[in-house]
Backbone as CSV, one residue per row, in Angstrom:
resi,resn,N_x,N_y,N_z,CA_x,CA_y,CA_z,C_x,C_y,C_z
1,MET,-74.901,0.373,-191.737,-76.160,-0.316,-192.236,-76.595,-1.449,-191.553
2,PRO,-77.746,-1.812,-191.325,-78.199,-2.829,-190.487,-78.191,-4.143,-191.399
3,VAL,-78.158,-4.238,-192.713,-78.205,-5.387,-193.523,-76.702,-5.793,-193.756
4,GLN,-76.534,-7.044,-193.519,-75.042,-7.653,-193.951,-75.318,-8.961,-194.541
5,PHE,-74.263,-9.334,-195.409,-74.236,-10.478,-196.198,-73.017,-11.310,-196.000
6,HIS,-73.204,-12.661,-195.873,-71.984,-13.427,-196.065,-72.552,-14.826,-196.767
7,HIS,-71.373,-15.477,-197.304,-71.581,-16.587,-198.080,-72.124,-17.724,-197.191
8,ALA,-73.076,-18.506,-197.776,-73.719,-19.583,-197.082,-72.855,-20.636,-197.003
9,HIS,-72.814,-21.396,-195.747,-72.161,-22.578,-195.569,-73.154,-23.771,-195.368
10,THR,-72.461,-24.922,-195.417,-73.405,-26.192,-195.341,-74.292,-26.121,-194.163
11,THR,-73.794,-25.613,-193.049,-74.511,-25.481,-191.697,-75.597,-24.486,-191.838
12,ASP,-75.762,-23.761,-192.875,-76.863,-22.817,-193.214,-77.958,-23.420,-194.020
13,LEU,-77.926,-24.669,-194.466,-78.864,-25.216,-195.335,-80.134,-25.405,-194.684
14,THR,-80.068,-25.910,-193.508,-81.523,-26.119,-192.796,-82.279,-24.812,-192.578
15,ARG,-81.643,-23.755,-192.221,-82.360,-22.578,-191.960,-82.830,-22.022,-193.430
16,ILE,-81.915,-22.206,-194.483,-82.407,-21.799,-195.820,-83.648,-22.527,-196.219
17,VAL,-83.782,-23.681,-196.061,-85.023,-24.560,-196.308,-86.156,-24.099,-195.388
18,ASP,-85.881,-23.835,-194.283,-87.060,-23.376,-193.480,-87.528,-22.065,-193.811
19,THR,-86.734,-21.142,-194.184,-87.293,-19.847,-194.763,-88.052,-20.099,-196.085
20,TYR,-87.444,-20.819,-196.881,-88.045,-21.260,-198.155,-89.494,-21.839,-197.949
21,ASN,-89.400,-22.842,-197.086,-90.804,-23.590,-196.684,-91.835,-22.672,-196.127
22,SER,-91.406,-21.623,-195.382,-92.275,-20.719,-194.914,-93.053,-19.859,-195.761
23,THR,-92.792,-19.797,-197.039,-93.371,-19.096,-198.046,-94.488,-19.919,-198.818
24,ILE,-94.246,-21.208,-198.789,-95.133,-22.078,-199.551,-96.526,-21.976,-199.348
25,ALA,-97.017,-21.913,-198.223,-98.533,-21.861,-197.805,-99.101,-20.504,-198.523
26,SER,-98.322,-19.406,-198.586,-98.942,-18.088,-199.131,-99.299,-18.242,-200.571
27,ARG,-98.693,-19.247,-201.218,-98.837,-19.414,-202.789,-98.537,-18.032,-203.535
28,LEU,-97.843,-17.236,-202.852,-97.386,-15.807,-203.413,-95.968,-15.834,-203.944
29,VAL,-95.037,-16.724,-203.526,-93.663,-16.631,-203.714,-92.998,-17.800,-204.512
30,THR,-93.438,-19.017,-204.304,-92.659,-20.122,-205.000,-93.882,-21.057,-205.535
31,ALA,-93.444,-21.771,-206.563,-94.423,-22.735,-207.281,-94.373,-24.208,-206.602
32,ASP,-93.514,-24.406,-205.458,-93.648,-25.468,-204.790,-94.991,-25.501,-203.997
33,LEU,-95.607,-26.665,-203.941,-96.996,-26.753,-203.276,-96.803,-27.248,-202.037
34,SER,-95.786,-28.074,-201.642,-95.637,-28.718,-200.403,-94.174,-28.494,-199.829
35,PRO,-93.887,-28.568,-198.533,-92.519,-28.212,-198.029,-91.426,-29.173,-198.692
36,VAL,-90.312,-28.605,-198.913,-89.151,-29.467,-199.382,-88.222,-29.707,-198.178
37,THR,-87.378,-30.767,-198.412,-86.389,-31.228,-197.408,-85.024,-30.664,-197.734
38,VAL,-84.224,-30.660,-196.805,-82.713,-30.403,-196.881,-82.175,-31.277,-198.043
39,ALA,-82.369,-32.487,-198.048,-82.027,-33.364,-199.069,-82.580,-32.894,-200.512
40,ASP,-83.848,-32.526,-200.512,-84.322,-32.070,-201.816,-83.423,-30.898,-202.375
41,LYS,-82.849,-29.934,-201.395,-82.183,-28.827,-201.804,-80.707,-28.868,-201.866
42,GLN,-80.283,-30.133,-201.537,-78.742,-30.228,-201.509,-77.927,-30.031,-202.829
43,ALA,-78.490,-30.609,-203.942,-77.886,-30.299,-205.307,-77.873,-28.799,-205.671
44,TRP,-79.073,-28.201,-205.331,-79.232,-26.748,-205.699,-78.090,-26.050,-204.788
45,PHE,-77.995,-26.338,-203.543,-77.160,-25.604,-202.642,-75.672,-25.847,-203.164
46,ASP,-75.285,-27.132,-203.642,-73.974,-27.432,-204.113,-73.632,-26.686,-205.345
47,ALA,-74.566,-26.321,-206.181,-74.289,-25.688,-207.402,-73.969,-24.059,-207.210
48,HIS,-74.119,-23.657,-205.950,-73.715,-22.293,-205.722,-72.226,-22.243,-205.214
49,THR,-71.675,-21.207,-205.686,-70.132,-21.060,-205.522,-70.025,-19.456,-205.168
50,PRO,-69.159,-19.167,-204.234,-68.954,-17.614,-204.101,-68.550,-16.813,-205.350
51,HIS,-67.693,-17.452,-206.223,-67.131,-16.903,-207.345,-67.854,-16.996,-208.639
52,ARG,-68.983,-17.616,-208.628,-69.706,-17.833,-209.942,-71.349,-17.547,-209.594
53,ARG,-71.763,-18.454,-208.782,-73.260,-18.366,-208.432,-73.324,-18.323,-207.019
54,PRO,-73.299,-17.121,-206.455,-73.275,-17.239,-204.930,-74.579,-17.382,-204.298
55,LEU,-74.645,-17.752,-203.055,-75.654,-17.832,-202.190,-75.329,-17.313,-200.820
56,TRP,-76.094,-16.124,-200.586,-75.629,-15.326,-199.377,-76.704,-15.491,-198.397
57,ILE,-76.201,-15.472,-197.034,-77.048,-15.334,-195.846,-77.312,-13.851,-195.563
58,VAL,-78.558,-13.523,-195.411,-78.850,-12.042,-195.130,-79.108,-11.869,-193.549
59,GLU,-78.369,-10.874,-193.068,-78.562,-10.663,-191.690,-79.180,-9.140,-191.549
60,TYR,-80.063,-8.976,-190.711,-80.646,-7.748,-190.445,-80.538,-7.362,-188.846
61,ASP,-79.830,-6.201,-188.635,-79.588,-5.952,-187.170,-78.892,-7.055,-186.449
62,GLY,-77.923,-7.858,-187.128,-77.130,-8.839,-186.613,-77.831,-10.203,-186.457
63,LEU,-79.085,-10.197,-186.889,-79.984,-11.406,-186.804,-80.092,-12.111,-188.184
64,TYR,-80.210,-13.413,-188.284,-80.734,-14.010,-189.571,-81.948,-13.484,-190.107
65,ALA,-81.942,-13.141,-191.449,-83.176,-12.547,-192.100,-83.639,-13.269,-193.253
66,GLY,-82.709,-14.040,-193.840,-83.160,-14.979,-194.902,-81.976,-15.082,-195.824
67,TRP,-82.265,-15.231,-197.113,-81.067,-15.609,-198.069,-81.405,-14.929,-199.356
68,MET,-80.306,-14.930,-200.209,-80.321,-14.399,-201.503,-79.551,-15.334,-202.419
69,SER,-79.944,-15.483,-203.564,-78.947,-16.459,-204.505,-79.093,-15.832,-205.904
70,PHE,-77.974,-16.214,-206.726,-77.778,-16.090,-208.083,-77.857,-17.595,-208.710
71,ASN,-78.811,-17.576,-209.634,-78.893,-18.952,-210.223,-78.761,-18.740,-211.751
72,SER,-78.067,-19.709,-212.463,-77.873,-19.704,-213.903,-79.365,-19.647,-214.423
73,PHE,-79.248,-18.868,-215.614,-80.568,-18.602,-216.334,-80.875,-19.706,-217.144
74,TYR,-80.127,-20.436,-218.012,-80.613,-21.358,-218.981,-79.588,-22.536,-219.197
75,GLY,-78.524,-22.437,-218.498,-77.444,-23.582,-218.760,-76.759,-23.725,-219.959
76,ARG,-76.619,-22.689,-220.786,-75.895,-22.667,-221.986,-74.858,-21.570,-221.854
77,PRO,-73.628,-21.759,-222.379,-72.464,-20.866,-222.176,-72.902,-19.418,-222.662
78,ALA,-73.659,-19.246,-223.657,-73.970,-17.849,-224.108,-74.775,-17.184,-223.109
79,TYR,-75.521,-17.767,-222.017,-76.037,-17.037,-221.138,-75.403,-16.931,-219.818
80,ASP,-74.083,-17.304,-219.884,-73.295,-17.060,-218.557,-73.513,-15.618,-217.962
81,GLY,-73.759,-14.626,-218.688,-73.857,-13.184,-218.087,-74.999,-12.902,-217.539
82,THR,-76.027,-13.913,-217.586,-77.483,-13.556,-217.193,-77.655,-14.460,-216.065
83,VAL,-78.118,-13.934,-214.874,-78.729,-14.751,-213.667,-80.117,-14.416,-213.230
84,GLU,-80.713,-15.318,-212.646,-81.811,-14.945,-211.886,-81.414,-14.824,-210.427
85,VAL,-81.992,-13.721,-209.896,-81.641,-13.370,-208.468,-82.919,-13.837,-207.656
86,SER,-82.784,-14.594,-206.666,-83.817,-14.989,-205.662,-83.620,-14.300,-204.477
87,ILE,-84.650,-13.889,-203.765,-84.513,-13.375,-202.419,-85.666,-14.035,-201.510
88,TYR,-85.386,-14.628,-200.467,-86.266,-15.293,-199.545,-86.028,-14.691,-198.085
89,LEU,-86.915,-13.876,-197.641,-86.746,-13.306,-196.254,-87.713,-13.748,-195.277
90,GLU,-87.332,-13.835,-193.949,-88.097,-14.111,-192.865,-89.344,-13.113,-192.769
91,GLU,-90.520,-13.583,-192.358,-91.671,-12.617,-192.426,-91.407,-11.420,-191.712
92,ASN,-90.774,-11.573,-190.493,-90.530,-10.374,-189.560,-89.608,-9.328,-190.322
93,CYS,-88.879,-9.666,-191.361,-87.858,-8.758,-192.092,-88.431,-8.157,-193.339
94,ARG,-89.671,-8.530,-193.595,-90.268,-7.962,-195.027,-90.660,-6.559,-194.680
95,GLY,-90.608,-5.711,-195.787,-91.191,-4.334,-195.672,-90.373,-3.408,-194.790
96,LYS,-89.059,-3.905,-194.573,-88.124,-2.943,-193.748,-86.917,-2.514,-194.570
97,GLY,-86.916,-2.664,-195.831,-85.764,-2.163,-196.655,-84.645,-3.324,-196.751
98,VAL,-84.951,-4.481,-196.350,-83.995,-5.712,-196.508,-83.948,-6.047,-197.907
99,GLY,-85.122,-6.095,-198.579,-85.121,-6.398,-199.996,-84.471,-5.536,-200.925
100,LYS,-84.624,-4.218,-200.641,-83.716,-3.258,-201.395,-82.315,-3.419,-201.118
101,ALA,-81.880,-3.652,-199.838,-80.416,-3.776,-199.525,-80.006,-5.077,-200.433
102,CYS,-80.730,-6.046,-200.429,-80.428,-7.365,-201.218,-80.074,-7.062,-202.654
103,LEU,-81.093,-6.292,-203.290,-80.749,-5.949,-204.792,-79.652,-4.895,-204.857
104,GLU,-79.400,-4.167,-203.953,-78.239,-3.402,-204.188,-76.902,-4.100,-203.936
105,LYS,-77.003,-5.259,-203.086,-75.776,-6.076,-203.065,-75.667,-6.947,-204.335
106,ALA,-76.825,-7.276,-204.983,-76.897,-8.044,-206.249,-76.152,-7.283,-207.352
107,PHE,-76.638,-5.843,-207.406,-76.071,-5.073,-208.367,-74.349,-4.819,-208.283
108,GLU,-74.064,-4.564,-206.877,-72.606,-4.561,-206.651,-71.857,-5.852,-206.973
109,ALA,-72.340,-7.026,-206.871,-71.782,-8.282,-207.105,-71.651,-8.523,-208.526
110,CYS,-72.499,-8.023,-209.352,-72.480,-8.283,-210.776,-71.077,-7.965,-211.384
111,TYR,-70.467,-6.916,-210.987,-69.381,-6.468,-211.541,-68.217,-7.509,-211.401
112,GLU,-67.955,-7.867,-210.113,-67.012,-8.818,-209.954,-67.153,-10.266,-210.601
113,LEU,-68.414,-10.907,-210.592,-68.939,-11.942,-211.168,-69.044,-11.972,-212.682
114,GLN,-68.973,-10.778,-213.345,-69.179,-10.556,-214.658,-70.545,-10.989,-215.166
115,VAL,-71.542,-10.626,-214.349,-73.058,-10.750,-214.748,-73.390,-9.515,-215.175
116,LYS,-73.971,-9.513,-216.366,-74.437,-8.268,-217.035,-75.817,-8.016,-216.776
117,THR,-76.615,-9.125,-216.739,-78.096,-8.975,-216.662,-78.597,-9.707,-215.460
118,LEU,-79.530,-9.046,-214.690,-80.311,-9.819,-213.515,-81.754,-9.952,-214.035
119,LEU,-82.218,-11.118,-213.724,-83.675,-11.469,-213.862,-84.505,-11.793,-212.607
120,GLY,-85.560,-11.458,-212.511,-86.411,-11.750,-211.561,-87.765,-12.523,-212.190
121,PHE,-87.960,-13.868,-211.509,-89.235,-14.600,-211.867,-90.253,-14.313,-210.712
122,ILE,-91.416,-13.587,-210.927,-92.163,-13.257,-210.026,-93.710,-13.472,-210.432
123,PHE,-94.343,-14.144,-209.506,-95.787,-14.362,-209.806,-96.522,-12.958,-210.059
124,ASP,-97.510,-12.978,-211.018,-98.036,-11.794,-211.339,-98.997,-11.165,-210.368
125,HIS,-99.268,-11.975,-209.238,-100.164,-11.367,-208.198,-99.267,-11.092,-206.979
126,ASN,-97.914,-11.148,-206.930,-97.054,-10.876,-205.923,-96.599,-9.355,-206.129
127,GLU,-97.559,-8.476,-205.769,-97.386,-7.039,-205.974,-96.288,-6.655,-204.952
128,PRO,-96.016,-6.962,-203.702,-94.851,-6.489,-202.914,-93.512,-6.750,-203.630
129,SER,-93.183,-7.957,-204.212,-91.973,-8.151,-204.809,-91.787,-7.386,-206.311
130,LEU,-93.042,-7.335,-207.076,-92.987,-6.642,-208.268,-92.620,-5.061,-207.959
131,GLN,-93.380,-4.525,-207.143,-93.030,-3.143,-206.824,-91.643,-2.907,-206.392
132,LEU,-91.004,-3.863,-205.527,-89.675,-3.680,-205.073,-88.662,-3.685,-206.330
133,PHE,-88.951,-4.691,-207.161,-88.029,-4.963,-208.473,-88.186,-3.655,-209.392
134,TYR,-89.413,-3.198,-209.507,-89.781,-2.015,-210.396,-88.992,-0.779,-209.796
135,LYS,-89.135,-0.681,-208.401,-88.586,0.453,-207.770,-86.969,0.593,-207.982
136,MET,-86.415,-0.647,-208.135,-85.048,-0.751,-208.136,-84.551,-0.803,-209.785
137,GLY,-85.427,-0.386,-210.553,-84.909,-0.249,-212.041,-85.245,-1.416,-212.826
138,PHE,-85.933,-2.401,-212.442,-86.093,-3.454,-213.315,-87.464,-3.223,-214.178
139,GLU,-87.368,-3.803,-215.339,-88.508,-3.599,-216.322,-89.227,-5.134,-216.491
140,LYS,-90.516,-4.925,-216.859,-91.151,-6.236,-217.213,-90.730,-6.629,-218.675
141,TRP,-90.277,-7.697,-218.637,-89.655,-8.231,-219.956,-90.630,-9.274,-220.531
142,ALA,-91.428,-9.993,-219.764,-92.320,-10.988,-220.208,-93.332,-11.248,-219.113
143,HIS,-94.591,-11.738,-219.686,-95.624,-12.134,-218.793,-96.082,-13.414,-219.443
144,LEU,-96.245,-14.468,-218.623,-96.459,-15.928,-219.008,-97.963,-16.053,-218.112
145,PRO,-99.139,-15.832,-218.802,-100.258,-15.913,-218.038,-100.650,-17.325,-217.671
146,ARG,-101.288,-17.492,-216.581,-101.799,-18.710,-215.975,-100.982,-19.959,-216.369
147,ILE,-99.779,-20.013,-216.067,-98.749,-21.115,-216.302,-98.655,-22.025,-215.015
148,ALA,-98.884,-21.462,-213.868,-98.716,-22.209,-212.583,-100.048,-22.566,-212.053
149,ASP,-100.276,-23.740,-211.905,-101.314,-24.352,-211.343,-101.201,-24.598,-209.718
150,MET,-101.698,-23.508,-209.082,-101.281,-23.514,-207.622,-102.537,-24.158,-206.699
151,LYS,-103.240,-24.975,-207.440,-104.343,-25.741,-206.684,-105.453,-25.042,-206.503
152,ASP,-105.293,-23.808,-205.826,-106.448,-22.879,-205.652,-106.645,-21.970,-206.749
153,ALA,-105.701,-21.724,-207.516,-105.784,-20.662,-208.671,-104.739,-20.927,-209.639
154,GLU,-104.873,-20.479,-210.964,-103.756,-20.619,-211.825,-103.203,-19.240,-211.850
155,ARG,-101.825,-19.121,-211.878,-101.087,-17.822,-211.707,-100.130,-17.668,-212.777
156,GLY,-99.947,-16.510,-213.108,-99.121,-16.165,-214.117,-97.619,-15.741,-213.616
157,LEU,-96.822,-15.725,-214.527,-95.311,-15.541,-214.015,-94.869,-14.305,-214.907
158,ILE,-94.273,-13.215,-214.151,-93.610,-12.098,-214.745,-92.215,-12.266,-214.736
159,ILE,-91.553,-11.930,-215.806,-90.224,-11.966,-215.888,-89.693,-10.556,-215.836
160,VAL,-88.855,-10.047,-215.033,-88.509,-8.756,-214.905,-87.024,-8.859,-215.110
161,GLY,-86.469,-7.775,-215.822,-85.081,-7.771,-216.004,-84.431,-6.405,-215.869
162,ARG,-83.099,-6.489,-215.621,-82.366,-5.205,-215.516,-80.881,-5.431,-216.103
163,ARG,-80.565,-4.718,-216.956,-79.234,-4.670,-217.479,-78.286,-3.925,-216.499
164,VAL,-77.399,-4.599,-215.915,-76.474,-4.043,-214.869,-75.192,-3.504,-215.331
165,ILE,-74.688,-4.338,-216.270,-73.454,-3.786,-217.070,-73.676,-3.658,-218.502
166,PRO,-73.401,-2.375,-219.002,-73.816,-2.025,-220.183,-72.973,-2.971,-221.290
């Protein structure tokens, strides 16, 4: 399979931030309105650990393609079995099955990490991401209309979920 994963190292943070920043201008993927810095993302990066909340580097055909992370949902112990999955891919790697491979990796990792439920937080106008998650068995669990002021438009947020471990 041309998609491979490895845990991110500190040396990967610059390209993680570059990939993230590459999505800001589209107003399709993130609610950040201006680029972030490595320093802005350092605490977020440090919160990820391979055995609890992993952050993976994604490679496609041997080249860097982006990253995927598990993020704690709400910060209370009762929610430890629920995580938000985030996927950020380089533009030239989108639409090639890399996102699908990322979600398959996420499902597989849930068993080892004791994660029972995966969530995705996706803008309601981000059709490519919504279609990917729905195709992979996620369901729409919530719609928060017009909660993000993106300066050019107000956007809603759809929360999709999938129970991985019964």
